[in-house]
GUMI-460551 format. One record per residue (C-alpha): x, y negated, z negated. Coordinates in steps of 0.25 Angstrom, whole numbers, padded with zeros to 4 digits, always signed. Layout:
# GUMI-460551
XYZ...
# end
This chain:
# GUMI-460551
-0056+0041+0083-0057+0029+0093-0049+0028+0105-0034+0028+0103-0027+0015+0103-0018+0020+0115-0030+0024+0123-0038+0013+0119-0028+0004+0125-0029+0011+0137-0044+0009+0137-0042-0007+0134-0035-0009+0148-0048-0011+0152-0051-0027+0149-0064-0030+0147-0072-0044+0148-0082-0047+0151-0106-0017+0256-0117-0012+0265-0130-0004+0260-0124+0010+0263-0116+0019+0253-0112+0034+0253-0115+0044+0243-0102+0046+0235-0105+0060+0228-0119+0066+0226-0113+0076+0215-0112+0065+0203-0111+0075+0191-0122+0067+0181-0126+0070+0167-0135+0080+0166-0143+0072+0156-0143+0060+0165-0156+0055+0172-0148+0044+0178-0146+0046+0193-0133+0043+0201-0128+0040+0215-0114+0038+0219-0111+0031+0232-0101+0022+0240-0106+0010+0246-0101+0006+0260-0091-0003+0255-0084+0010+0248-0090+0006+0233-0093+0019+0225-0104+0017+0217-0111+0025+0207-0127+0021+0206-0134+0026+0192-0149+0026+0191-0154+0026+0177-0168+0027+0176-0176+0017+0165-0162+0009+0162-0164-0005+0156-0150-0008+0161-0140-0007+0173-0127-0008+0174-0114-0006+0184-0100-0004+0184-0090-0008+0195-0076-0002+0194-0066-0008+0203-0054+0001+0205-0043-0009+0202-0037-0015+0188-0025-0020+0181-0017-0010+0188-0019-0018+0200-0014-0030+0194-0002-0037+0202+0010-0035+0195+0011-0051+0195-0002-0053+0190-0006-0045+0178-0020-0046+0174-0026-0049+0187-0036-0038+0188-0042-0043+0176-0043-0058+0181-0048-0052+0192-0059-0046+0184-0063-0059+0177-0062-0067+0189-0072-0058+0196-0084-0063+0187-0082-0077+0190-0091-0079+0201-0094-0072+0215-0097-0077+0229-0112-0072+0226-0114-0077+0211-0103-0089+0211-0106-0093+0196-0093-0090+0187-0103-0087+0176-0113-0079+0184-0110-0065+0182-0110-0067+0167-0122-0076+0166-0130-0066+0174-0127-0055+0165-0131-0063+0152-0144-0067+0160-0149-0053+0162-0143-0047+0149-0132-0039+0155-0118-0037+0151-0104-0036+0160-0090-0033+0158-0077-0029+0166-0065-0023+0163-0051-0021+0170-0043-0008+0168-0030-0003+0174-0036+0003+0186-0051-0002+0187-0059-0015+0184-0073-0013+0179-0085-0023+0181-0099-0018+0174-0112-0023+0169-0125-0019+0162-0139-0027+0165-0152-0025+0163-0157-0016+0175-0164-0027+0184-0152-0036+0184-0142-0025+0190-0145-0030+0205-0140-0043+0202-0131-0039+0192-0124-0031+0204-0123-0041+0214-0116-0048+0204-0106-0039+0200-0104-0036+0215-0102-0050+0218-0092-0052+0207-0082-0042+0213-0084-0043+0226-0084-0058+0229-0080-0064+0216-0076-0080+0218-0064-0080+0210-0066-0094+0207-0051-0101+0205-0058-0111+0196-0060-0099+0185-0047-0093+0187-0040-0100+0174-0052-0098+0165-0054-0082+0167-0037-0081+0167-0040-0087+0152-0050-0077+0150-0041-0065+0154-0031-0072+0145-0040-0073+0133-0044-0059+0135-0028-0055+0135-0027-0063+0122-0038-0058+0115-0031-0043+0117-0018-0048+0111-0022-0042+0097-0027-0029+0103-0016-0017+0100-0022-0010+0112-0018-0021+0122-0005-0022+0114-0003-0008+0116-0006-0008+0131+0004-0019+0133+0015-0011+0126+0013+0003+0133+0012-0007+0146+0028-0011+0143+0032+0003+0141+0026+0011+0152+0028+0013+0167+0028-0003+0171+0023+0001+0184+0009+0007+0178-0002-0003+0178-0002-0001+0162+0011-0008+0161+0005-0020+0166-0003-0032+0159-0017-0029+0163-0025-0040+0157-0018-0053+0161-0016-0067+0154-0013-0081+0158+0000-0077+0160-0002-0066+0170-0015-0073+0176-0008-0089+0176-0004-0098+0187-0013-0104+0197-0027-0099+0197-0028-0100+0212-0017-0091+0214-0023-0081+0202-0036-0082+0208-0031-0078+0222-0024-0066+0215-0038-0063+0209-0044-0063+0223-0032-0055+0229-0034-0043+0218-0049-0043+0220-0048-0041+0235-0037-0031+0234-0045-0021+0223-0060-0026+0223-0065-0017+0234-0077-0009+0236-0068+0004+0237-0061+0000+0224-0074-0001+0217-0084+0008+0209-0098+0004+0204-0106+0010+0195-0122+0006+0194-0133+0011+0185-0147+0006+0184-0161+0010+0182-0163+0007+0197-0164+0019+0207-0150+0023+0214-0157+0017+0227-0158+0004+0221-0145+0004+0214-0138+0008+0227-0146-0004+0233-0139-0013+0222-0126-0009+0224-0128-0010+0239-0133-0023+0238-0121-0028+0228-0109-0021+0230-0109-0021+0246-0103-0035+0241-0091-0027+0239-0079-0025+0250-0073-0013+0252-0057-0016+0256-0055-0002+0256-0042-0004+0246-0035+0008+0240-0037+0013+0226-0026+0008+0218-0016+0018+0215-0016+0023+0199-0004+0033+0199+0006+0025+0191+0012+0033+0181+0012+0027+0166+0026+0032+0160+0039+0027+0163+0052+0034+0160+0056+0033+0145+0042+0031+0142+0040+0046+0136+0043+0048+0124+0043+0036+0118+0038+0028+0106+0029+0015+0108+0027+0007+0094+0017-0005+0097+0015-0015+0085-0001-0017+0084-0009-0028+0079-0020-0019+0072-0016-0012+0060-0016+0002+0066-0006+0013+0066-0007+0020+0080+0001+0032+0084-0002+0035+0098+0004+0047+0106+0003+0044+0120+0005+0053+0133+0004+0050+0148-0003+0063+0155-0004+0065+0170-0019+0067+0175-0021+0078+0183-0033+0082+0194-0040+0091+0185-0041+0081+0174-0054+0077+0179-0060+0090+0179-0055+0096+0166-0052+0084+0157-0041+0093+0150-0036+0081+0144-0049+0077+0137-0049+0091+0132-0035+0089+0127-0039+0076+0120-0051+0082+0113-0040+0092+0106-0031+0081+0101-0043+0073+0096-0047+0084+0087-0050+0079+0073-0055+0092+0067-0046+0098+0055-0032+0102+0062-0033+0091+0073-0022+0082+0075-0030+0069+0068-0036+0079+0057-0021+0082+0054-0014+0070+0055-0025+0062+0047-0023+0074+0035-0010+0071+0035-0011+0057+0034-0005+0054+0047-0016+0048+0055-0030+0042+0055-0035+0045+0066-0030+0052+0079-0035+0051+0093-0031+0056+0107-0036+0049+0121-0033+0048+0136-0032+0036+0143-0032+0038+0159-0023+0026+0162-0022+0029+0177-0028+0041+0185-0014+0048+0185-0012+0048+0170-0018+0049+0156-0012+0043+0143-0016+0052+0132-0014+0046+0118-0014+0052+0105-0016+0042+0093-0014+0042+0079-0020+0032+0069-0008+0032+0059-0013+0027+0045-0010+0013+0042+0000+0010+0031+0009+0023+0032+0022+0026+0040+0018+0034+0051+0025+0048+0053+0026+0048+0069+0033+0061+0070+0024+0068+0061+0012+0063+0069+0018+0065+0082+0023+0079+0078+0008+0081+0075+0002+0076+0087+0011+0085+0096+0008+0097+0087-0006+0095+0090-0003+0095+0105+0003+0107+0103-0007+0114+0095-0016+0110+0109-0007+0117+0118-0007+0129+0109-0022+0130+0105-0030+0119+0112-0028+0123+0127-0041+0133+0126-0051+0134+0136-0062+0136+0124-0058+0121+0119-0058+0116+0133-0073+0123+0137-0078+0118+0124-0072+0103+0127-0078+0104+0141-0092+0110+0136-0093+0098+0126-0090+0088+0137-0099+0093+0146-0110+0094+0135-0108+0079+0135-0109+0078+0149-0122+0085+0150-0128+0077+0138-0123+0063+0142-0134+0054+0147-0130+0039+0151-0136+0027+0143-0130+0013+0145-0128+0010+0159-0117+0003+0158-0108+0013+0150-0114+0023+0160-0108+0015+0172-0096+0012+0167-0094+0028+0163-0096+0031+0178-0086+0020+0181-0076+0025+0174-0078+0040+0178-0078+0035+0193-0064+0030+0192-0059+0044+0190-0068+0054+0194-0075+0059+0207-0088+0053+0209-0096+0066+0205-0089+0064+0191-0093+0050+0188-0101+0056+0176-0095+0069+0175-0081+0066+0176-0075+0065+0161-0083+0077+0157-0078+0087+0167-0071+0099+0161-0071+0109+0171-0060+0119+0166-0048+0121+0155-0035+0117+0163-0024+0122+0152-0013+0119+0161-0018+0104+0163-0020+0104+0147-0004+0108+0145+0000+0098+0157-0007+0087+0147-0001+0092+0134+0013+0093+0141+0012+0078+0144+0009+0076+0128+0022+0079+0123+0033+0072+0114+0042+0070+0127+0028+0063+0133+0025+0055+0120+0023+0039+0120+0020+0038+0105+0014+0024+0102+0014+0017+0087+0004+0006+0087+0005-0002+0074+0008-0013+0066+0020-0007+0061+0027-0002+0074+0042-0006+0077+0043-0014+0088+0054-0022+0098+0047-0026+0110+0034-0035+0112+0024-0032+0124+0023-0043+0135+0008-0047+0134+0002-0041+0121+0014-0043+0113+0014-0030+0106+0026-0026+0099+0032-0013+0103+0044-0004+0104+0045+0008+0113+0056+0020+0111+0059+0030+0121+0060+0044+0112+0070+0054+0114+0065+0063+0103+0053+0061+0094+0055+0064+0079+0051+0078+0075+0040+0082+0065+0031+0092+0061+0017+0092+0064+0006+0093+0054+0003+0107+0052-0013+0111+0053-0016+0106+0068-0027+0113+0074-0036+0112+0086-0052+0110+0085-0061+0121+0084-0075+0122+0091-0084+0111+0092-0094+0114+0080-0103+0103+0086-0105+0107+0100-0120+0107+0104-0128+0118+0110-0144+0113+0110-0145+0103+0121-0160+0104+0121-0168+0092+0125-0179+0091+0115-0191+0085+0118-0193+0074+0107-0197+0060+0109-0202+0049+0102-0205+0034+0104-0198+0029+0092-0192+0034+0079-0199+0039+0069-0197+0043+0055-0193+0057+0053-0188+0057+0040-0194+0046+0030-0191+0048+0015-0186+0038+0004-0170+0042+0007-0170+0043+0022-0177+0038+0034-0175+0046+0048-0180+0040+0061-0182+0050+0072-0182+0046+0088-0184+0058+0096-0181+0058+0111-0177+0066+0123-0178+0056+0134-0163+0057+0134-0163+0072+0138-0152+0075+0128-0151+0082+0115-0143+0070+0109-0149+0062+0096-0143+0052+0088-0143+0050+0073-0142+0037+0065-0140+0039+0051-0138+0028+0040-0135+0032+0025-0139+0018+0017-0136+0016+0003-0140+0004-0005-0126+0000-0010-0125-0016-0010-0115-0022+0001-0102-0023-0005-0086-0021-0001-0086-0007-0010-0098-0001-0003-0093-0004+0010-0079+0002+0008-0084+0014+0002-0093+0016+0014-0082+0014+0024-0073+0023+0016-0084+0034+0015-0087+0032+0029-0073+0033+0035-0071+0045+0027-0083+0052+0035-0077+0048+0047-0064+0053+0044-0070+0067+0039-0080+0069+0048-0071+0066+0061-0068+0080+0066-0084+0083+0065-0088+0070+0073-0077+0073+0084-0082+0087+0085-0096+0081+0086-0092+0070+0096-0086+0080+0105-0100+0089+0104-0108+0077+0110-0110+0072+0095-0108+0058+0090-0105+0054+0075-0103+0041+0069-0102+0037+0054-0101+0024+0049-0103+0014+0038-0117+0006+0039-0123-0006+0033-0128+0003+0021-0120+0015+0021-0115+0025+0031-0120+0027+0045-0120+0040+0054-0123+0042+0069-0125+0055+0075-0127+0055+0091-0125+0065+0102-0132+0079+0104-0141+0082+0092-0139+0096+0089-0127+0096+0081-0130+0082+0074-0135+0088+0061-0121+0096+0059-0114+0084+0061-0122+0075+0052-0122+0087+0042-0105+0085+0042-0107+0070+0042-0119+0071+0029-0108+0081+0022-0097+0071+0023-0106+0060+0018-0111+0067+0006-0102+0080+0003-0086+0079+0009-0078+0076-0001-0067+0065+0001-0054+0069-0001-0044+0059-0005-0035+0059+0007-0047+0056+0015-0051+0045+0006-0038+0040+0006-0037+0040+0022-0050+0033+0024-0047+0020+0011-0032+0019+0018-0039+0017+0031-0049+0007+0026-0039+0000+0017-0028-0003+0028-0040-0007+0039-0045-0017+0028-0031-0022+0026-0027-0024+0040-0036-0032+0049-0025-0035+0058-0027-0034+0073-0043-0036+0075-0047-0047+0085-0051-0061+0079-0066-0056+0084-0065-0046+0076-0060-0052+0064-0070-0062+0065-0083-0052+0068-0078-0044+0054-0078-0057+0046-0092-0060+0052-0097-0047+0048-0093-0048+0034-0098-0062+0033-0112-0058+0038-0115-0043+0033-0116-0041+0017-0109-0027+0020-0096-0032+0026-0084-0036+0019-0070-0041+0021-0059-0032+0020-0054-0038+0007-0066-0035+0001-0066-0020+0006-0052-0019+0002-0054-0022-0012-0066-0012-0012-0058-0001-0005-0046-0004-0016-0057+0001-0027-0061+0013-0020-0056+0027-0023-0059+0042-0017-0068+0043-0030-0075+0030-0028-0080+0033-0015-0084+0048-0018-0092+0042-0030-0098+0032-0021-0101+0042-0010-0109+0051-0022-0116+0037-0025-0119+0032-0011-0126+0046-0008-0136+0045-0019-0141+0032-0014-0143+0034+0002-0154+0031+0011-0153+0037+0025-0159+0032+0038-0158+0039+0050-0162+0039+0065-0163+0051+0074-0165+0048+0090-0163+0058+0101-0166+0071+0105-0169+0077+0091-0180+0085+0086-0187+0082+0071-0182+0094+0066-0169+0088+0070-0172+0076+0062-0175+0083+0051-0161+0091+0051-0153+0079+0050-0162+0073+0040-0162+0085+0031-0145+0085+0033-0146+0069+0028-0155+0072+0017-0146+0086+0013-0133+0077+0011-0137+0063+0007-0151+0065-0001-0155+0052+0003-0165+0044-0008-0163+0030-0007-0174+0022+0000-0172+0013+0011-0177+0001+0004-0164+0003-0006-0154+0000+0006-0151-0014+0006-0150-0022+0018-0138-0030+0022-0142-0040+0033-0132-0051+0038-0129-0062+0027-0136-0076+0029-0127-0087+0033-0127-0099+0025-0126-0113+0031-0115-0120+0034-0105-0108+0035-0090-0111+0037-0084-0104+0048-0078-0090+0044-0063-0087+0046-0059-0074+0048-0044-0071+0049-0037-0064+0062-0023-0060+0064-0026-0061+0080-0022-0075+0087-0036-0076+0093-0047-0085+0088-0061-0079+0086-0076-0084+0081-0089-0079+0080-0102-0087+0077-0112-0079+0068-0125-0086+0070-0138-0080+0064-0152-0083+0067-0159-0090+0055-0172-0081+0057-0172-0064+0055-0182-0062+0065-0184-0054+0078-0186-0069+0085-0173-0072+0081-0166-0060+0086-0173-0061+0100-0169-0077+0099-0153-0074+0095-0154-0064+0107-0160-0075+0117-0150-0085+0113-0138-0075+0115-0143-0072+0128-0145-0087+0132-0131-0091+0128-0120-0079+0125-0116-0080+0140-0114-0094+0140-0106-0093+0126-0097-0083+0134-0097-0093+0147-0092-0106+0140-0083-0101+0130-0077-0089+0137-0078-0092+0151-0078-0107+0152-0069-0111+0139-0061-0100+0138-0061-0099+0124-0059-0083+0123-0061-0071+0130-0071-0064+0118-0083-0074+0120-0096-0068+0115-0110-0071+0110-0121-0063+0105-0134-0061+0097-0135-0052+0084-0146-0045+0076-0141-0039+0063-0151-0035+0052-0162-0044+0057-0152-0055+0058-0151-0062+0073-0138-0070+0077-0130-0075+0087-0115-0075+0088-0104-0080+0097-0090-0077+0096-0076-0081+0104-0062-0075+0102-0052-0084+0107-0036-0085+0109-0034-0099+0111-0045-0106+0102-0048-0107+0088-0060-0104+0082-0064-0118+0079-0063-0120+0094-0072-0107+0098-0083-0112+0087-0083-0125+0092-0085-0120+0106-0096-0111+0102-0102-0124+0096-0101-0131+0108-0107-0120+0116-0119-0117+0106-0122-0133+0106-0123-0131+0122-0134-0120+0119-0142-0129+0112-0147-0136+0125-0147-0122+0134-0157-0115+0122-0165-0130+0122-0168-0130+0137-0169-0114+0137-0178-0112+0148-0190-0099+0148-0183-0093+0161-0168-0094+0153-0174-0087+0141-0183-0078+0148-0170-0073+0156-0162-0071+0143-0174-0063+0136-0175-0054+0148-0161-0050+0148-0162-0048+0133-0174-0039+0133-0168-0031+0144-0157-0028+0134-0165-0025+0122-0175-0016+0129-0164-0008+0135-0166+0006+0137-0162+0014+0125-0154+0024+0136-0147+0034+0125-0151+0040+0112-0140+0033+0105-0145+0020+0111-0159+0023+0106-0155+0027+0091-0148+0014+0091-0160+0006+0094-0168+0013+0084-0157+0012+0073-0157-0003+0075-0172-0003+0072-0171+0005+0060-0160-0004+0054-0170-0015+0056-0181-0009+0049-0188-0007+0063-0195+0005+0063-0206+0002+0074-0192+0003+0083-0198-0008+0092-0188-0019+0090-0182-0018+0104-0196-0021+0110-0199-0032+0099-0185-0039+0102-0189-0038+0118-0201-0043+0117-0197-0055+0106-0185-0059+0116-0195-0060+0129-0205-0068+0119-0196-0079+0115-0198-0093+0122-0187-0104+0125-0192-0111+0112-0191-0100+0101-0177-0098+0107-0174-0112+0105-0179-0112+0091-0171-0101+0088-0158-0108+0094-0161-0119+0086-0162-0111+0072-0149-0105+0075-0143-0118+0078-0146-0121+0062-0142-0109+0058-0132-0105+0050-0120-0099+0056-0106-0092+0054-0094-0093+0062-0083-0083+0061-0069-0087+0066-0055-0081+0067-0042-0089+0070-0027-0085+0068-0021-0089+0056-0034-0093+0048-0038-0085+0036-0051-0078+0034-0062-0087+0026-0073-0075+0025-0070-0072+0010-0074-0086+0006-0086-0085+0011-0098-0080+0002-0106-0066+0005-0117-0064-0001-0126-0053+0002-0135-0061+0011-0128-0074+0014-0115-0080+0019-0110-0093+0012-0100-0102+0013-0087-0104+0004-0090-0114-0006-0078-0122-0001-0083-0122+0012-0093-0134+0015-0093-0137+0029-0102-0129+0038-0102-0124+0052-0116-0122+0061-0116-0118+0075-0119-0132+0080-0108-0138+0070-0096-0144+0074-0083-0135+0075-0070-0138+0068-0057-0139+0074-0048-0142+0086-0048-0135+0099-0040-0125+0093-0031-0121+0104
# end
């Protein structure tokens, strides 16, 4: 199950956007991953900034993260959102780099990316760049944080950007939930405050607001309240020199660390019931408890051990029994560390939509399972098994993506001493039964806040900032009920591996290990990552034509498999194996990752489900009902999601409208699905890829399993390709319905040529114009918060895409402004200088040729080649070569070709009906409705008024 909604809401408090030369060692005893080949150095600069340096030999990219130990908790009482607004303002020019667009322009030029987020107690700034750009990137980031200009002329523009972000979240149940919780908890707790900000809280005289931003910066942006993590291929001494040369600019104001000890609860909060009316059609019953933290938690992770028991999906587990009784679709437990002194623990039950929830029986069963843990779960062997599996994950971990790595270290640095900036979350020293009992004693009916998030919630109030209807009631006595019988705790983990040998196997590229009519298996052994891990990518392909019935059958079958295999998948995940199962373009997709030893065992269980396991009537009813309700109820999606789904149906022959899938589902039955499965299994082609520390006999063992269970005989040539549809000329605007009050627009713009050169040209064009598009429509014109441009590549079709979501402007205006922008780009492309193109090409080549730093990354790249039919596995080198060789004249010619090519505008506006059903969708083309005669090209004039 994904993170519970209450837990997701706590994490979604992060509001995403985008010295001298001397130092002292912090701690020489950093505990590192045994398989990690990186070198580390932790130092404290003369200005008291703590720094972790990571030397990643051979890395093609570098990254950095700065954490400021101040966030929304430091907002003044009279100015909610000031911390978030300050995060926005620091990027708009510094004393060293005055251009307000300079930071983003630099990142775009070198092919980097950056972002920032404001949390309750922290603010983070981070980037990822090609390694050669690290020095300048650090200079720019340090100047951004140390000496920002806070130009008053940009105050109004940026508070509108914050307001646009706020309005974009108005339809998000997570923010609605947090807003309501803020109204019923201790009012002095930071989580009770409005953290994001909007035009109301950030209004008034721009000069006054600018002064408040400057004061906030002076008060909290001090070197002694900052931590920096930097990773790159440069030596530790070189990285240290970069840091000294850049972050010496930060001033140490010797500020005290902000307090984080406010308690969350207030008198009368527990026990209590909270009902919140949701926007999305979800029924989520959450059991929320506040647990005090203890010093031993850092060394023993007792709460993590208890959560593992609560999340048990084995027979007899809380999820298994509630699902068997028809009371739940999913169950999940999680923890959000709200502050240093307290944790918020949630147990969430997803109740089936369309039925009256049995609150009392669900609650009785939850507490019945907690009692089972008290009686039988607090055993040393259970803790030791969890500790051993956790230690095993640490021992086999090897960092890959540099940005992900520095951000992980930064998160750990908030909570753990320097030596544990890597090891902290994995530390489980000994079982503390007394501490486990203490935590469970805080999880009782008397300490419960029960939260019902549903469209059917009973409410009598509305929250202030996100207009969430809710009702809170103190409880004096919970209704009594009997727990479901048959609750049981998990046994030992059967997927635990004990073979950690690293085999001496390698090859330069994948080669066919099995090449039969019905099955092709490519094998690429490696030992460079020094780990007994491997990845299997397996696709079960059929010759079935694209139809709503086929898609619905596959989706039902995949959903059923996911449900019945959930216990095995969970145990495997705890033992270091990953498993994914989903539908693919032509059938079913299976992916295994992690430790290799038990992969055949896990795959055997999956294939047994695919080929032999009977589907019970109860299981079929559950997955069919779930699919039907998801198709019937499309509420709560953002207009950008609505537009993206409509675009997918328009251009992909295997995608269908909800109404079309519903009609197909109405004709389904269990007998129909079982008959289809039998027929489907008789006509399969299997293509698979194995990458990692595998011996040839390991590959043959898996190939034997596939043959034994599936008996594939279909030739690859019998599997139909389903490339994106071609667009007819002069297509009208495609409207998609939305229940949001926001507007959205997306332009899909395919290149008319299906060649490698077309792919290179669209990449170069996107690199040249996408950041300018963002600066024009988002930063300067303030049309919306979510603005983007990109290049795409799908089944040989290269394309450009531009999108905007706006609260205050109609899709007509968004299209008009996009068209005006593209007309302005005509002149830019026409005057394209060789050096400008060379810079764009260099940035793209650096990303195309980025080091494959993990087995997963390596396998994904090879699979892309297999899907494209490139069995030389040289697509990256060829693309890099093509990019480097393109001339201004060739790119200009490509632009002219695209300006004459058919396009598709997909839009969503409140109250405007969908028109996709009227379009003609053949297997190869998207055609206009017969009654629509007026066309719309990229260069054409937009229709409509200013739309405000």
